[in-house]
C-alpha positions in Angstrom: -27.1 272.3 237.8 -29.3 270.0 239.6 -32.1 271.3 241.6 -35.5 270.8 242.3 -37.5 274.0 242.8 -41.0 275.1 242.9 -42.3 278.0 240.9 -45.0 280.1 242.3 -47.2 282.7 240.3 -47.8 285.8 242.2 -51.2 287.7 242.3 -50.5 291.4 243.5 -52.7 294.2 244.3 -53.9 296.3 241.0 -51.1 298.7 239.8 -51.4 302.3 240.7 -51.3 302.8 236.8 -53.9 300.5 235.3 -53.5 298.6 232.0 -56.6 300.8 230.9 -54.7 304.1 231.5 -51.4 303.3 230.3 -50.4 305.8 227.6 -51.0 304.7 223.9 -51.0 301.0 224.4 -52.8 299.4 221.3 -52.6 296.3 223.5 -51.1 294.7 226.8 -48.3 292.6 226.1 -47.9 289.7 228.5 -44.7 288.4 229.7 -43.4 286.4 232.7 -41.3 287.9 235.0 -39.1 285.6 237.3 -37.8 286.1 240.8 -34.9 284.1 242.2 -36.4 283.2 245.8 -39.5 282.3 247.1 -40.5 284.5 248.9 -38.5 287.3 247.3 -35.5 288.9 249.1 -35.6 292.7 249.1 -32.8 292.9 246.4 -35.2 291.1 244.1 -38.2 293.1 244.4 -37.9 295.7 241.3 -40.7 293.3 239.4 -42.9 293.9 242.5 -42.3 297.4 242.6 -42.8 297.8 239.0 -46.0 296.3 239.3 -47.4 298.0 242.2 -46.3 301.7 240.8 -47.5 301.0 237.2 -44.2 301.0 235.5 -45.0 297.8 233.5 -48.6 299.1 232.6 -46.7 302.5 231.5 -44.7 300.3 229.1 -47.4 298.5 227.7 -46.4 295.2 229.7 -48.4 293.1 231.4 -46.1 291.1 233.6 -46.8 287.9 235.5 -44.3 287.5 238.3 -43.0 284.0 239.1 -41.3 283.0 242.0 -38.6 280.4 241.9 -37.0 278.4 244.5 -33.4 279.1 243.6 -32.3 281.4 240.6 -28.9 279.7 239.8 -30.3 276.3 238.7 -33.2 274.1 238.1 -36.6 275.6 236.8 -35.5 279.2 236.8 -32.8 278.3 234.2 -35.0 276.0 232.2 -37.6 278.6 231.9 -35.3 280.9 230.5 -34.0 278.3 228.2 -37.7 277.1 227.0 -38.4 281.1 226.3 -41.3 281.1 228.8 -39.7 283.7 231.2 -37.1 286.0 231.6 -35.3 285.4 235.0 -31.9 285.2 236.4 -29.5 283.7 234.3 -25.9 282.6 235.4 -23.0 282.5 233.0 -22.5 279.0 233.9 -25.6 278.1 232.3 -24.7 279.7 229.1 -21.5 278.1 228.9 -23.1 274.7 229.2 -25.0 275.2 226.1 -28.1 277.3 227.2 -29.1 279.4 224.1 -29.7 282.7 225.8 -27.9 286.0 226.8 -27.9 288.2 230.0 -29.8 291.3 229.0 -30.0 293.7 232.3 -28.1 293.4 235.5 -30.7 293.8 238.2 -28.0 293.8 240.9 -24.4 293.7 239.9 -23.3 293.8 243.5 -23.8 291.1 246.0 -25.5 292.4 249.3 -25.5 289.1 251.2 -22.9 288.1 254.4 -22.1 284.4 255.5 -23.6 284.2 258.8 -22.4 282.0 261.7 -23.1 281.1 265.2 -21.0 282.7 267.9 -19.1 279.4 267.9 -17.6 279.8 264.7 -14.6 282.5 264.6 -12.9 281.8 261.3 -13.6 280.0 258.3 -11.4 276.8 259.7 -14.2 276.4 262.4 -16.5 275.4 259.4 -14.9 272.0 259.1 -17.6 269.5 260.2 -20.2 271.7 260.4 -23.6 271.9 258.8 -23.6 274.5 255.9 -26.6 275.5 253.5 -27.2 274.0 250.3 -30.2 276.5 249.6 -31.5 275.7 246.4 -29.6 272.4 246.0 -26.2 271.6 244.3 -25.5 274.6 242.0 -27.4 277.0 244.0 -25.9 280.2 245.4 -25.5 279.0 248.9 -23.8 276.2 247.8 -21.5 278.0 245.5 -20.4 280.7 248.1 -20.4 278.0 250.8 -17.5 276.3 248.7 -15.9 279.9 248.4 -15.8 280.5 252.0 -14.3 276.9 252.8 -11.7 277.6 250.4 -10.3 280.5 252.4 -9.4 278.1 255.0 -8.3 275.4 252.7 -10.9 273.2 252.9 -13.0 271.5 250.4 -16.7 270.6 249.7 -16.1 267.4 251.5 -14.7 269.0 254.5 -18.3 270.3 255.6 -22.2 268.8 255.2 -24.1 270.6 252.8 -27.6 270.7 253.8 -30.1 270.9 250.6 -33.2 272.9 251.4 -35.7 275.4 250.0 -34.4 278.9 249.8 -37.3 280.0 252.5 -35.6 277.7 255.0 -32.3 279.4 255.2 -33.1 281.8 258.0 -35.5 279.2 260.0 -32.7 276.7 259.5 -30.1 278.9 260.7 -32.2 280.1 263.6 -33.1 276.7 264.6 -29.4 275.2 264.8 -30.1 273.3 261.7 -27.3 274.7 259.7 -24.3 276.5 261.0 -23.4 278.7 257.7 -25.5 280.4 255.7 -25.6 283.4 253.1 -28.3 285.6 254.1 -29.4 288.9 252.6 -29.3 292.2 254.9 -33.2 291.6 255.7 -32.2 288.2 257.2 -29.0 289.3 258.6 -31.1 291.8 260.9 -33.5 289.2 262.0 -30.7 286.8 262.7 -28.9 289.1 264.8 -31.9 290.2 267.0 -32.9 286.5 267.4 -29.9 284.6 267.9 -27.3 285.6 270.3 -23.9 285.4 268.9 -25.1 285.3 265.3 -22.5 287.2 263.3 -21.1 287.8 259.7 -18.0 285.8 259.2 -17.5 287.4 255.9 -19.5 289.8 253.5 -19.5 288.6 250.1 -18.6 292.1 248.6 -15.3 291.4 250.7 -15.1 287.7 249.9 -15.5 288.5 246.2 -15.3 292.0 245.4 -15.4 291.6 241.6 -18.3 289.0 241.8 -21.3 290.0 239.3 -24.6 288.9 241.3 -27.8 289.0 239.4 -28.6 289.4 235.9 -31.9 288.8 233.9 -31.4 286.7 230.9 -33.7 285.7 228.1 -33.1 282.9 225.3 -32.0 283.8 222.0 -35.4 282.6 220.6 -37.3 285.2 222.7 -34.9 287.7 222.1 -35.3 287.4 218.6 -39.1 287.0 218.6 -39.9 289.8 221.3 -37.0 292.2 221.7 -39.3 295.4 222.0 -41.1 293.7 224.7 -38.1 292.7 226.5 -36.7 296.3 226.2 -39.6 297.6 227.8 -40.0 295.1 230.5 -36.3 296.0 231.6 -37.3 299.7 231.1 -39.8 299.2 233.6 -37.7 297.5 236.2 -35.0 300.1 235.8 -37.5 302.6 236.8 -38.2 300.5 239.7 -34.7 300.3 241.0 -34.5 304.0 240.6 -37.8 304.3 242.8 -36.4 302.1 245.7 -33.3 304.7 245.6 -35.3 307.7 245.7 -38.7 307.2 247.1 -38.2 304.9 250.1 -41.3 305.4 251.7 -43.5 304.8 248.9 -41.7 301.5 247.9 -41.3 300.2 251.6 -44.8 298.9 251.8 -44.7 297.2 248.5 -41.3 295.4 249.5 -42.8 294.3 252.9 -45.7 292.8 251.1 -43.5 291.1 248.8 -40.9 289.8 250.7 -43.3 288.9 254.1 -40.4 290.3 256.4 -40.7 292.9 259.2 -40.8 296.6 258.4 -37.5 297.3 260.4 -35.6 294.3 258.5 -37.0 295.7 255.1 -35.7 299.1 256.2 -32.4 297.8 257.2 -32.0 296.2 254.0 -32.8 298.8 251.9 -30.1 301.0 253.6 -27.6 298.4 253.3 -28.2 297.7 249.4 -28.6 301.3 248.3 -25.9 302.9 250.2 -23.8 300.4 248.9 -25.1 301.0 245.3 -25.9 297.1 245.2 -29.0 297.7 242.9 -28.2 299.1 239.3 -29.7 302.2 238.2 -28.8 302.0 234.6 -27.6 298.8 232.5 -26.2 297.0 235.5 -23.2 295.6 233.5 -19.8 296.0 234.3 -17.4 294.0 231.9 -14.7 293.7 234.3 -17.1 292.0 236.7 -18.6 289.5 234.3 -15.3 288.6 233.1 -14.0 287.9 236.5 -17.0 286.1 237.6 -17.0 283.9 234.4 -13.2 283.2 234.9 -14.0 282.2 238.5 -16.6 279.7 237.2 -13.7 278.1 235.2 -11.1 278.3 238.1 -13.4 276.5 240.4 -14.5 273.9 238.1 -18.1 274.8 237.1 -17.1 275.6 233.6 -14.6 273.4 231.5 -11.9 275.6 230.0 -12.7 275.1 226.6 -16.2 276.3 226.9 -14.7 279.9 228.1 -17.0 282.6 226.5 -16.0 286.3 225.7 -18.2 288.9 227.2 -20.3 289.5 224.0 -21.2 285.8 224.1 -22.6 286.2 227.7 -24.5 289.5 227.4 -26.7 291.4 225.0 -25.8 295.1 226.1 -28.0 296.5 223.3 -31.3 295.5 225.3 -30.1 297.0 228.4 -29.0 300.2 226.8 -32.2 300.5 224.8 -34.1 300.0 228.2 -32.3 303.0 229.8 -33.1 305.0 226.9 -36.9 304.2 227.4 -36.4 304.7 231.2 -35.2 308.5 230.6 -31.5 307.9 229.9 -28.5 307.3 232.1 -28.7 308.7 235.5 -26.5 308.9 238.7 -28.1 308.4 242.1 -25.7 309.6 244.9 -22.6 307.5 244.1 -24.5 304.7 242.2 -23.9 304.7 238.3 -24.2 301.2 237.2 
C-alpha cells in the first residue's frame, strides 16, 4: 500500500457537554481518532458529531480528531500500526502483517457512485480515459476503478490512473482532469448540478453488493493496553451514528461545518445514507460481508492466497459488542439494524 498522505489535526468548537461536566470522570482519557478523508465525507462524520454533541465527553474520552488523506493506505494504516490512533483498517493491511484488528464497523455499506461525464455510456468507454486514483495506489478510488474496468474486461493498464489528494476528486472531475471517479453522495449532488451530463455509471452497492466498506481498527498493543478506552470511544461514535439517523436538524450544521460542503449537498447525502442503512447503528459487522470482502482482496491479487485470514483474525467483535452495551444496547432504526 503506497500512499503519500497528509494528516491534519482538527480543532472543533467545544462540545455541548464539556469535559468538566462529564459524569463520573476521574480523568479525561486522550485518544486520536482518525477519519479517512480531508475534509471528511458525510459518511465519516461520526467523530465530529460525537465531539460536538458531547458523546465523547459523556464517556470520559478526550478525542483528538485527525484527518488522513486516504483511509486505505499510507499514514492512516501506519498510525493504527503504531498504536497512535484508531482509524479505518482494511483487511488487506492485517493480512500483510499489521498486528491489529477491526473493532467497529462505522459504515458497513458503501454509499458512493462511480461518476462519469455524459460521453461515457458504459464501462467499456473508460478505455484510455483518465480515472481517479485519489489517495494513491492502494487507495479506495484506485481499487474501485479497477473493479469497474473489470466489468468490461479491461485491466488497470487500459486506463490512466491519476494520483491526487482525496479533496481533489470532485474538482478534478468538474475541471475535466479526470473522467471517472468514485464520489460520495454529497459530491454526486454537486457534480450533477455543476457538470451537465454527469451521471452515475454504477453505484458501488450494485457493483459490489457484499462489499464491507469502512471499519475502525486498532493495533493489538493498543487493544491490550487501552481496551476500556477503545470501548468507550466506539460507544460515543455509535451514539453519534444513531443521532445522524434520529436528529437530522441537530447534526446537520455539525456535518456541514466538518465537511465544508453546501447544506443542500449534505442534506442529500444524509438522506441517501440513512435511507440505505449505510451507517451502522450497532456493531456494524456482518460476517458474510467481511468474508466476501477478504476473499475479493485475494481474488484480485491484493492478498496472497496463503495469507487468507479467518473472520476472527480480522475482527475483534467483543469491543464493538461491549460498546453497543455502553451505548444503551441494540437498537433498530427504521430498517437499519447492523
